[in-house]
C-alpha positions in Angstrom: 55.6 24.9 148.7 53.8 22.1 146.9 51.4 20.0 148.9 51.2 16.3 148.1 47.6 16.3 147.1 46.2 13.1 145.6 43.8 14.3 142.9 41.1 11.6 142.4 39.2 13.7 139.9 39.3 17.3 138.8 36.7 18.0 141.5 38.1 16.0 144.5 41.5 15.5 146.1 42.8 14.2 149.4 45.7 15.1 151.7 47.2 14.2 155.0 47.0 16.5 158.1 47.1 20.2 157.2 47.7 23.2 159.4 46.2 26.6 158.9 49.2 27.9 157.0 48.5 25.3 154.2 45.1 26.8 153.4 46.5 29.6 151.2 48.2 27.1 149.0 45.1 24.9 148.9 43.1 27.9 147.8 45.8 28.9 145.3 45.5 25.5 143.7 41.9 26.2 143.0 40.1 24.3 145.8 36.9 25.9 146.9 35.9 23.6 149.8 37.7 21.7 152.6 36.4 18.7 154.5 38.2 17.7 157.7 37.8 14.0 158.4 40.1 13.8 161.4 38.8 14.0 165.0 40.4 16.8 167.1 43.5 15.8 169.0 43.6 12.3 167.5 47.3 12.9 167.0 47.9 14.5 170.4 48.0 18.1 171.6 50.2 19.4 168.7 47.6 18.5 166.1 45.9 21.8 164.8 42.3 21.9 166.0 39.4 21.9 163.7 38.4 25.4 164.9 41.9 26.8 164.0 41.7 25.3 160.5 38.1 26.3 160.0 38.8 29.9 160.9 41.6 30.2 158.5 39.7 28.4 155.7 36.7 30.7 156.1 39.0 33.8 156.3 40.3 32.8 152.8 36.8 32.4 151.5 36.8 28.6 151.4 33.7 26.5 152.3 34.4 24.2 155.2 32.9 21.1 156.8 33.9 19.0 159.8 33.1 15.3 159.4 35.4 13.4 161.8 35.6 9.7 161.4 37.6 7.0 163.1 39.7 4.8 160.8 38.0 1.6 159.8 34.9 2.5 161.8 32.8 4.5 159.4 29.1 4.6 160.1 26.4 4.6 157.4 25.4 8.1 158.6 29.0 9.4 158.0 29.1 7.9 154.5 25.7 9.5 153.7 26.9 12.8 155.1 30.1 12.7 153.0 27.9 12.0 149.9 25.8 15.0 150.8 28.8 17.2 151.2 30.3 16.1 147.9 27.0 17.1 146.2 26.5 20.4 148.0 29.9 22.0 148.7 31.4 24.1 145.9 34.1 22.2 144.0 36.8 21.4 143.7 36.8 19.8 147.2 39.8 18.8 149.3 39.3 16.3 152.1 42.0 15.6 154.7 42.8 13.3 157.6 46.0 12.0 159.1 47.4 10.4 155.9 44.7 10.9 153.4 43.7 7.3 153.3 40.6 7.6 155.5 39.3 10.5 153.4 39.9 8.5 150.3 38.1 5.5 151.7 35.2 7.6 152.8 35.0 9.3 149.4 34.9 5.9 147.6 32.1 4.7 149.9 30.2 8.0 149.4 30.3 7.5 145.7 28.2 4.4 146.2 25.4 6.3 147.9 22.4 6.9 145.7 
């Protein structure tokens, strides 16, 4: 299975919603950390929970962070936290949300943080 990861740099990529079964492939592709930017149950009861994804990520030895953001309503604190995660988590890092767009936008804003 090949996941449609958008590689922004050799240290950062984004992806739409994942489920725990995708994490083995993410690790196989060389990612060391995962950031979840999607609030729990935003997509309804069938959306995998943060806890389920985090448990599988950590079982595979991946670093994991939960930074849920609402599309188009990013706060300065969330942007600063994303910048901190980009600097402190082992790379390469994969961030995901519903489609990947929110994670991409948050990443772009975080790059502007000094």
